[in-house]
C-alpha positions in Angstrom: 17.8 25.6 0.8 16.5 24.1 4.5 12.9 24.6 4.9 11.2 24.8 8.4 7.3 23.8 8.4 5.1 24.4 11.5 1.7 23.7 12.3 -0.9 23.1 15.3 -0.1 19.7 15.7 2.4 16.8 14.5 1.8 12.8 15.0 5.0 11.0 14.4 2.5 8.7 14.7 3.7 7.2 18.2 3.5 10.6 20.0 1.9 13.7 19.5 3.8 17.2 19.4 1.9 20.3 20.0 3.0 23.5 18.0 5.6 21.6 16.1 8.5 22.6 13.8 10.1 20.3 11.4 13.4 21.2 9.7 14.1 19.8 6.3 17.5 19.5 4.8 18.8 17.5 1.8 15.8 15.2 1.4 15.7 14.4 5.3 14.1 15.6 8.4 17.1 17.5 10.2 15.5 18.5 13.5 11.7 18.2 15.0 10.2 19.4 17.9 8.2 22.1 19.5 8.4 25.7 18.3 10.8 27.7 20.3 12.9 24.4 21.2 14.5 23.9 17.9 17.1 26.3 16.8 16.7 27.6 13.1 19.7 28.5 10.9 19.5 32.0 9.6 18.2 32.5 6.0 15.8 29.3 6.4 12.7 29.2 4.5 9.4 29.2 6.6 6.2 27.3 5.7 3.4 27.7 8.5 -0.1 25.8 8.3 -2.2 27.3 11.2 -4.7 24.9 12.6 -3.4 22.0 10.6 -1.8 18.5 11.5 1.6 17.3 10.3 1.7 13.7 9.3 4.0 11.0 7.8 3.4 10.7 3.9 1.0 8.0 3.0 2.2 4.5 1.6 0.1 2.4 -0.7 1.3 -1.0 -0.8 -1.4 -2.4 -3.4 -2.0 -0.2 -6.2 -2.1 -1.1 -10.0 -2.5 2.3 -11.4 -4.4 5.7 -11.7 -4.5 8.7 -13.7 -4.9 6.7 -17.0 -1.8 4.6 -16.5 -1.6 0.8 -15.7 1.6 0.0 -14.0 2.2 -2.9 -16.0 2.8 -0.8 -19.4 6.2 0.8 -19.7 5.1 4.1 -20.1 7.6 6.6 -18.5 5.3 9.6 -19.2 2.3 7.8 -17.8 4.1 6.6 -14.7 5.2 10.4 -14.1 1.5 11.5 -14.3 0.5 8.7 -12.0 3.1 9.5 -9.5 2.2 13.3 -9.4 -1.4 12.1 -9.0 -0.6 10.1 -6.0 1.4 12.8 -4.5 -1.4 15.4 -4.7 -3.2 12.7 -2.6 -0.6 12.6 0.4 0.8 9.4 -1.0 4.5 9.7 -0.9 5.4 6.1 -1.6 3.9 2.9 -3.0 4.4 -0.3 -4.4 3.5 -0.8 -8.1 1.5 -3.9 -8.2 1.1 -6.2 -11.0 -1.6 -8.8 -11.6 -1.9 -12.5 -12.9 -0.7 -12.3 -16.8 1.4 -14.7 -19.2 4.8 -15.1 -17.7 6.9 -13.5 -20.5 4.7 -10.2 -20.1 5.1 -10.4 -16.5 8.8 -10.6 -16.8 9.0 -7.5 -19.1 6.6 -5.8 -16.5 9.0 -6.7 -13.6 11.9 -5.6 -15.3 10.7 -2.0 -16.3 9.1 -1.6 -12.8 12.5 -2.5 -11.2 14.1 0.0 -13.4 11.6 2.6 -11.7 12.7 1.8 -8.3 16.3 1.8 -8.8 16.1 5.3 -10.8 13.9 6.4 -7.6 16.8 5.2 -5.4 19.3 7.4 -7.3 17.0 10.6 -7.6 13.4 11.1 -7.3 11.9 14.3 -8.2 9.9 16.3 -5.8 6.2 16.3 -6.3 5.9 12.6 -7.3 5.3 9.7 -5.1 8.3 7.2 -4.8 8.2 3.3 -5.7 9.8 1.4 -3.0 9.4 -2.0 -4.4 7.1 -4.3 -6.4 4.1 -6.3 -5.3 3.2 -9.5 -7.3 -0.5 -10.1 -7.0 -0.3 -13.6 -8.5 -0.1 -15.6 -10.6 0.4 -18.2 -7.6 -3.4 -17.8 -6.8 -6.3 -20.2 -6.6 -8.9 -20.7 -9.7 -11.6 -21.0 -6.7 -11.1 -17.3 -5.7 -9.8 -15.5 -8.8 -11.8 -12.3 -8.2 -11.2 -10.6 -12.1 -7.6 -12.4 -12.3 -7.4 -14.5 -15.3 -7.7 -18.2 -14.4 -6.2 -19.2 -17.7 -2.9 -17.4 -16.9 -2.5 -18.7 -13.2 0.5 -20.7 -12.2 0.7 -23.4 -9.7 3.2 -22.5 -6.9 6.8 -23.1 -8.3 10.0 -21.8 -6.5 11.7 -22.0 -9.8 9.4 -19.9 -11.5 9.4 -17.5 -8.5 13.2 -17.4 -8.9 12.5 -16.1 -12.7 10.5 -13.3 -11.2 12.8 -12.3 -8.7 15.7 -12.1 -11.2 13.4 -9.9 -13.4 12.8 -7.9 -10.6 16.5 -7.6 -10.1 15.8 -8.2 -6.3 13.3 -5.2 -6.0 10.3 -7.5 -5.5 9.0 -6.6 -1.6 5.4 -8.3 -1.6 3.9 -11.3 -3.4 0.2 -12.6 -3.0 -0.4 -16.2 -3.2 -3.0 -18.9 -2.2 -1.5 -21.0 0.9 -3.8 -24.0 0.2 -2.2 -24.9 -3.3 0.5 -27.6 -3.6 3.8 -26.3 -3.3 2.7 -23.1 -1.7 4.8 -23.6 1.6 8.0 -24.2 -0.3 7.5 -21.0 -2.3 6.6 -19.1 0.9 9.7 -20.3 2.3 11.7 -19.4 -0.6 10.4 -16.0 -1.0 11.0 -15.2 2.6 14.5 -16.2 2.3 14.8 -13.6 -0.3 13.3 -10.9 2.1 10.3 -11.0 0.2 7.1 -10.3 2.5 4.4 -13.1 1.6 0.7 -12.1 2.0 -2.3 -14.7 1.5 -4.9 -13.8 -0.6 -7.3 -14.9 -3.6 -7.5 -18.1 -2.0 -10.1 -20.9 -0.4 -7.6 -21.6 2.5 -8.8 -23.2 5.5 -7.6 -22.3 9.0 -5.1 -24.9 8.9 -3.5 -24.0 5.8 -3.0 -20.7 7.1 -1.5 -21.8 10.1 1.2 -23.7 8.0 1.7 -20.8 5.6 2.3 -18.8 8.8 4.9 -21.2 10.1 6.6 -21.2 6.5 6.9 -17.3 6.9 3.6 -15.7 5.6 2.9 -12.6 7.5 0.1 -10.5 5.7 -3.4 -11.0 4.0 -4.2 -9.3 1.0 -7.8 -7.2 0.7 -9.2 -9.2 3.9 -12.7 -10.5 2.9 -12.5 -10.3 -0.8 -11.6 -12.9 -2.9 -11.4 -15.4 -0.3 -13.4 -18.2 1.7 -15.7 -16.3 4.0 -15.9 -16.6 7.9 -17.9 -19.5 9.2 -18.2 -20.0 13.2 -17.1 -23.8 12.4 -14.8 -23.1 9.9 -12.8 -19.9 10.6 -10.6 -20.1 7.4 -8.4 -17.2 6.1 -10.7 -14.7 7.5 -10.8 -16.2 11.1 -6.9 -16.4 10.9 -6.5 -13.0 9.6 -8.8 -11.4 12.4 -7.3 -13.6 15.2 -3.7 -14.2 14.6 -1.2 -11.6 15.8 1.4 -12.6 13.5 -0.4 -11.5 10.5 -1.0 -8.0 9.3 -4.2 -7.6 7.1 -5.3 -5.1 4.4 -8.8 -3.7 3.7 -10.2 -1.7 0.7 -12.0 0.8 3.0 -14.4 2.2 0.1 -17.6 1.5 1.1 -18.2 -0.9 -1.8 -15.8 -4.0 -1.0 -16.5 -4.0 2.6 -19.7 -2.7 4.5 -18.8 0.1 7.1 -19.9 -2.2 9.6 -17.4 -4.7 8.7 -14.6 -2.3 8.7 -15.4 -1.3 12.3 -15.7 -5.4 13.2 -12.1 -5.8 11.2 -10.6 -2.7 13.3 -12.1 -4.1 16.7 -10.6 -7.7 16.1 -7.4 -6.8 14.3 -6.4 -3.7 16.1 -4.6 -0.7 14.9 -1.4 -2.3 15.2 -1.9 -4.7 12.5 -4.4 -3.2 10.1 -3.4 -1.8 6.8 -5.3 0.5 4.4 -4.7 0.0 0.5 -6.6 1.4 -2.5 -6.4 -1.6 -5.1 -6.6 1.3 -7.5 -6.7 0.9 -11.1 -5.9 3.1 -14.0 -9.1 4.6 -14.2 -8.6 6.8 -10.9 -9.2 10.2 -11.4 -10.7 9.6 -15.1 -14.3 9.4 -14.8 -16.5 6.8 -16.5 -15.4 4.7 -19.3 -13.3 1.5 -20.0 -9.6 1.2 -18.6 -6.8 -1.2 -18.5 -6.2 -3.5 -15.5 -3.1 -5.6 -16.7 -4.5 -7.9 -19.5 -8.0 -7.2 -19.1 -10.4 -4.2 -19.6 -12.6 -2.8 -17.0 -15.9 -1.0 -17.0 -16.0 2.3 -14.8 -19.3 3.4 -13.6 -19.3 6.2 -10.7 -17.3 4.9 -8.1 -17.5 1.2 -9.1 -15.0 -0.9 -11.4 -16.5 -3.8 -13.0 -15.5 -6.9 -15.2 -18.2 -9.4 -15.9 -20.5 -8.1 -13.0 -17.5 -8.4 -10.5 -15.6 -5.6 -8.6 -12.2 -5.2 -10.3 -10.0 -3.1 -8.1 -11.3 0.6 -7.2 -11.0 4.1 -7.9 -10.1 5.0 -4.2 -7.6 7.6 -3.1 -5.6 6.5 -0.1 -6.5 10.1 1.8 -10.2 9.1 1.3 -9.5 5.6 2.6 -8.4 7.4 5.8 -11.1 9.7 6.1 -13.8 6.9 5.5 -12.1 4.7 8.4 -12.7 7.8 10.5 -16.3 7.9 9.4 -16.8 4.2 9.5 -15.1 3.2 12.8 -14.8 6.2 14.7 -11.1 6.3 14.7 -9.2 9.7 15.2 -7.0 10.9 12.6 -3.6 9.7 14.0 -4.7 6.1 14.2 -6.7 6.1 10.8 -3.8 7.6 9.2 -1.1 5.1 10.9 -2.8 2.6 9.1 -1.9 3.8 5.7 1.9 4.9 6.6 3.4 3.5 9.7 1.9 0.1 9.2 2.9 -0.5 5.7 6.3 0.2 6.3 6.3 -2.1 9.4 4.6 -5.0 7.6 7.2 -4.8 5.0 10.0 -4.6 7.5 11.4 -1.6 5.7 14.8 -0.3 6.9 15.2 3.1 8.3 12.2 5.3 9.7 9.9 4.9 6.6 6.0 6.0 7.8 7.4 8.1 10.9 8.6 11.7 11.3 11.8 11.7 13.3 15.2 13.2 13.1 16.7 11.5 10.1 13.7 10.1 8.4 12.9 10.7 4.8 11.1 14.2 4.7 8.0 13.0 3.4 5.4 14.4 5.1 1.7 16.0 4.6 -0.1 19.0 6.2 -3.8 18.1 6.5 -6.7 19.5 8.2 -8.1 17.5 11.4 -10.5 16.0 9.4 -7.8 14.4 7.2 -7.9 16.7 3.8 -4.8 17.3 2.4 -3.5 20.9 2.3 0.1 20.4 1.1 2.7 17.5 0.6 6.3 17.3 1.0 8.8 15.0 -0.3 11.4 14.3 -3.0 15.1 14.5 -3.2 
């Protein structure tokens, strides 16, 4: 049955519509506009959210798990639990993210994640976030800046090995993080870009010139800026300088108040601008589970409050994406529309996804969130 949803305001996000109404039919937005200007079919179901804001569904392009499930594990029940957990936070789409592991387990993980993406294309039940592709974080990263990724399992950049990963993903790989300064990286970047995979730079000790060559080869994003990379120096700007100053690059941050000081979040957004900044969680299986020990790919992480630790180092997060949006509102003084854009519209543009992903317009997927003006999720709509 078609559904009409109304609220106080709607952000597309390119424009604001006051007193909006959205008509949903067969998983798509059939009509959108101001109340009184959109014709409604007889017998349509109505939902009204007085004082609320309607926004596009959130999209997390860097997430390893949650609700007790690690996404590298082939557990369909665990993945369903995880996707329902995400959906309640306003996340309607995500990229399941792998981490550095031995080649054979990585190939198996890509295979089962490709199956999840393919199943979601055919039919994805309501109430669950939808996997839109796969993000590979590693193994082509630098031992100099590993974070908690296992150094002994890293691989030198190799176009033939990338092709094995691509084939295992059955063409469902959307994003890959690699270190641009490593020998063979530029050839790998070109090979990935030729396949339509967005290349992100991260876990690296790259200088500024290496990043410029990577951009020329086809790189267009930076993974968790400032973390696990060469720091900014006034005489050697490195990858952080390129991320902040080069408009050809998008860049993501983990705005949990732990990975970056709130003042750095403000600096980042002023330098990068809201057009090229992306919010991610880098969340792990522990998200929503309290304290304890949890899986992150091939390693085990200790969670204490909001800190995920491995040998004393931060190991992902237990951040929710809607909380990241509210944090950016608090840390940087952005209004809700701009902060929400960083986690919905911008990720889709960074990946150059076809269609109207991340927008509320006629014909777009009917994935939207009713939220308070402060960014607290009231209800989420989506599925097919």
